[in-house]
C-alpha positions in Angstrom: -11.7 10.0 8.8 -13.5 11.8 11.6 -16.3 10.2 13.6 -19.0 12.5 15.2 -21.2 10.6 17.7 -24.4 12.2 19.2 -25.7 10.7 22.4 -28.9 11.8 24.0 -28.7 12.1 27.8 -32.1 13.6 28.4 -34.5 16.3 27.3 -32.2 19.2 28.1 -28.9 18.2 26.7 -27.1 15.9 24.2 -23.5 14.8 24.4 -21.2 15.3 21.3 -18.2 13.0 20.9 -15.5 13.4 18.3 -13.5 10.2 17.7 -14.8 8.9 21.0 -13.8 12.0 22.9 -16.5 14.0 24.7 -16.5 17.5 23.3 -19.5 19.1 25.0 -23.3 19.2 25.0 -26.0 20.8 22.8 -29.8 21.3 22.9 -31.2 18.2 21.3 -34.2 20.1 19.9 -32.0 22.3 17.7 -30.5 21.5 14.3 -26.9 20.5 14.4 -24.4 22.0 11.9 -20.9 20.5 11.6 -18.3 22.9 10.2 -14.8 21.6 9.6 -11.7 23.8 9.8 -8.0 23.0 9.8 -5.5 24.1 12.4 -5.1 27.5 10.7 -8.8 28.2 10.6 -9.3 27.4 7.0 -12.6 25.7 6.0 -12.2 22.0 5.0 -14.5 20.5 2.5 -15.1 16.8 3.2 -14.6 14.2 0.5 -17.6 12.4 1.8 -20.0 12.0 4.7 -22.7 9.6 5.9 -25.0 9.3 8.9 -25.5 5.8 10.4 -27.8 6.0 13.4 -26.3 8.6 15.7 -22.9 8.5 14.1 -21.8 10.9 11.4 -18.7 9.6 9.5 -16.7 12.4 7.7 -13.9 11.7 5.3 -11.6 14.7 4.8 -8.7 13.0 3.1 -8.4 10.0 0.8 -6.2 7.0 1.6 -2.5 7.9 1.6 -1.0 7.2 -1.8 2.0 8.3 -3.9 5.4 9.6 -3.1 6.3 13.3 -2.3 9.4 13.9 -4.3 11.8 16.9 -4.3 11.4 17.5 -8.0 13.8 20.0 -9.6 13.0 23.6 -10.1 13.6 25.5 -13.4 16.6 27.7 -13.7 15.6 29.9 -16.7 12.3 31.0 -18.1 13.3 32.5 -21.4 13.8 29.9 -24.2 16.4 30.1 -26.8 15.9 26.7 -28.4 13.1 24.1 -28.5 14.0 21.7 -25.7 16.1 24.0 -23.5 15.2 24.6 -19.9 13.2 27.7 -20.7 11.2 25.8 -23.3 10.4 23.1 -20.7 9.2 25.8 -18.2 7.0 27.5 -20.8 5.6 24.2 -22.1 4.5 22.9 -18.7 7.1 20.3 -18.1 7.8 21.5 -14.5 4.2 22.2 -13.7 3.2 18.8 -15.0 4.7 17.2 -11.9 2.0 17.0 -9.3 2.7 16.3 -5.6 0.2 13.8 -4.1 -2.1 15.7 -1.7 -1.9 12.9 1.0 1.4 11.1 0.2 2.0 7.6 1.5 5.8 8.2 1.5 8.1 11.3 1.5 11.5 11.4 -0.3 14.0 13.1 1.9 17.7 12.7 2.7 19.0 11.1 5.9 21.4 13.6 7.2 22.1 11.5 10.3 24.3 9.4 8.1 28.1 9.8 8.8 30.1 12.1 6.6 28.8 12.8 3.1 26.7 9.6 3.1 23.6 11.7 3.8 23.6 12.8 0.2 23.2 9.2 -0.9 20.9 7.7 1.7 17.1 8.3 2.0 15.3 8.6 5.4 12.5 6.4 4.1 12.6 3.3 1.9 11.2 3.9 -1.6 10.6 1.2 -4.3 11.9 1.0 -7.8 11.6 -2.2 -9.9 9.9 -4.0 -7.0 12.9 -3.4 -4.7 12.5 -1.3 -1.6 15.5 0.3 0.0 16.9 3.7 1.2 19.5 3.8 -1.6 19.1 7.2 -3.4 20.6 6.3 -6.8 19.6 3.0 -8.4 19.2 1.3 -11.7 15.8 0.4 -13.1 15.8 -2.8 -11.0 16.1 -0.8 -7.8 19.7 -1.7 -7.0 23.2 -0.4 -7.9 24.3 -3.3 -10.2 24.0 -1.3 -13.4 24.4 -4.4 -15.5 25.0 -4.1 -19.2 22.3 -6.7 -19.9 19.4 -5.1 -21.6 21.1 -1.7 -21.2 20.6 -1.4 -17.5 24.0 0.3 -17.3 22.8 3.3 -19.4 20.6 5.1 -16.9 20.3 5.9 -13.2 17.2 6.8 -11.2 17.4 9.5 -8.5 14.7 8.5 -5.9 14.9 11.9 -4.2 14.1 14.1 -7.2 12.3 11.6 -9.3 14.7 12.1 -12.2 16.3 9.6 -14.5 19.7 10.6 -15.9 22.1 9.1 -18.4 25.2 7.3 -17.0 27.2 7.3 -20.3 28.6 10.1 -22.3 25.8 11.4 -24.6 28.2 13.2 -26.8 27.2 14.0 -30.4 29.3 14.5 -33.5 28.6 18.2 -33.4 30.0 20.5 -30.7 27.4 23.2 -31.2 24.9 23.9 -28.4 21.8 23.9 -30.6 22.8 20.4 -32.0 23.4 19.1 -28.5 20.0 20.4 -27.3 18.4 18.8 -30.3 20.3 15.5 -29.7 18.7 15.1 -26.3 15.3 16.3 -27.3 15.1 13.8 -30.2 17.1 11.0 -28.5 15.8 7.7 -27.2 17.3 5.0 -25.0 15.8 1.5 -24.6 16.3 -0.2 -21.2 14.8 -3.5 -20.3 12.7 -3.5 -23.4 11.2 0.0 -22.6 12.1 2.9 -24.9 12.4 6.3 -23.2 12.2 9.1 -25.8 11.4 12.1 -23.6 14.9 13.4 -22.8 16.3 16.8 -22.3 19.8 18.3 -21.8 20.4 18.8 -18.1 20.1 22.3 -16.5 22.3 23.9 -13.9 19.6 23.6 -11.2 19.2 19.9 -12.0 22.9 19.4 -11.8 23.0 21.0 -8.4 19.9 19.2 -7.0 21.2 15.8 -8.2 24.9 16.0 -7.9 25.4 18.8 -5.4 29.1 19.6 -5.7 30.3 16.1 -5.3 31.4 15.2 -8.8 34.7 15.3 -10.6 34.9 12.5 -13.2 33.4 9.7 -11.2 30.3 10.4 -9.1 30.7 7.8 -6.4 28.1 6.8 -3.8 30.1 7.3 -0.5 27.7 5.0 1.4 28.2 2.1 -1.0 31.4 2.9 -2.9 29.6 2.4 -6.2 30.2 4.8 -9.1 26.8 6.1 -10.0 27.8 7.9 -13.2 30.6 10.0 -14.7 30.5 13.7 -15.2 32.8 15.9 -17.3 33.0 19.3 -19.0 30.0 20.0 -21.1 27.1 22.3 -22.0 24.0 22.7 -19.9 20.5 23.6 -21.2 21.0 27.2 -19.9 21.9 30.4 -21.8 23.9 33.1 -20.4 21.4 35.9 -19.7 23.7 38.8 -20.5 25.2 37.3 -23.6 22.7 34.9 -25.4 25.4 33.8 -27.8 26.9 31.8 -25.0 25.6 28.8 -23.0 26.5 27.8 -19.5 28.7 24.8 -19.1 30.0 22.7 -16.3 33.7 22.5 -15.6 35.2 19.8 -13.4 38.3 20.4 -11.3 39.7 19.8 -7.9 37.2 17.8 -5.8 34.1 19.3 -7.5 33.0 21.4 -10.3 32.1 25.0 -11.2 30.2 27.0 -13.9 31.6 28.8 -16.9 30.2 29.9 -20.3 31.1 29.1 -23.8 30.1 30.2 -27.3 27.1 28.2 -28.5 28.9 27.6 -31.8 31.5 25.2 -30.3 34.0 24.5 -27.6 31.5 23.6 -24.8 33.1 20.4 -23.8 32.3 16.8 -24.9 30.1 15.6 -22.1 26.3 15.7 -22.3 23.9 14.5 -19.5 20.3 13.8 -20.5 17.4 13.9 -18.0 13.8 12.8 -17.9 10.9 12.6 -15.4 10.9 9.1 -13.9 8.3 9.8 -11.2 6.1 6.9 -12.3 8.9 4.4 -11.6 9.1 5.3 -7.9 6.7 4.1 -5.2 
C-alpha cells in the first residue's frame, strides 16, 4: 500500500510525501492528480483508495497469498484419445492452473545443496498436511513416511510442480495404449478417506519436470535416502507425431532413462504412472 501525504507550507507551495519521503512541491490552488505506473511505465490500476485528512491511501496489491508453483507444461496439442495429454490441453486442464498474482510463497529448488540434493530440496518451506518443510517430495501428511495405513503409501506430492503422482505400479490387465489411457482417466484412489478420481497417464514433459533423468527402478531422494517412488518401462500419454499408431514410452537403463516408441496395440511396458493436480494441498 502506498501512502501519499499532502502538507501545506504556505500560500505558494505544498509539500508532497510518498511513504513519508518528500517528493516535491505543488501549487496548493490547483487540482492534484495521482497517476500510478510500474517500473516499466505501465499504468497501474489501484485495488482501492481512500482520503483521510491530508493522507491518500492507495492499495495496489492485495495481501500476499498462495504459492507460485512450477506447474508442468503440455507436450502435445493434438489429441488421439480422451484423457491423453493433447486432450488435457484442449480441454483447459493446463490453463486451469492459475498462478497467484501476489504469492506469499514461491516454489523453487535450492541449487546450493551439495551434489544432486538440489533436485530434492526447496529453497523455501512449503506446507502439506499441516507440516512445513523444504522437502520436495512428500506424502499427504507432509513427510516421507509413506505409511500403508489409510493408503498413504500409494501417492506422492511434488511441492515444486504441484502434482500428485502414483507410487505403485498402475498396471492394467490390458497392454494396449488406449486401455491404459482409459484406466488412468477412469481410475480412483482413496487416501486418508479422500477419493481422488481425476487422474491422467503421465506425459513426457511431466516425467522430465518431476523426475529429471534421475530414475532407474527406484527414484531415491538423495538428500534423505528415501525411495520416493519406482519407475519402469511403460507408455506415456504422448503419441509419436510422425506415426500416430505408436505411443512414446519411457525406457529405464543405466543410471537414468530414455525415450522410445511402441505400437499402441501392445508391448509398451508394464509400468503406468498416474498424475493429478494437487495444487490445493500445498500452502
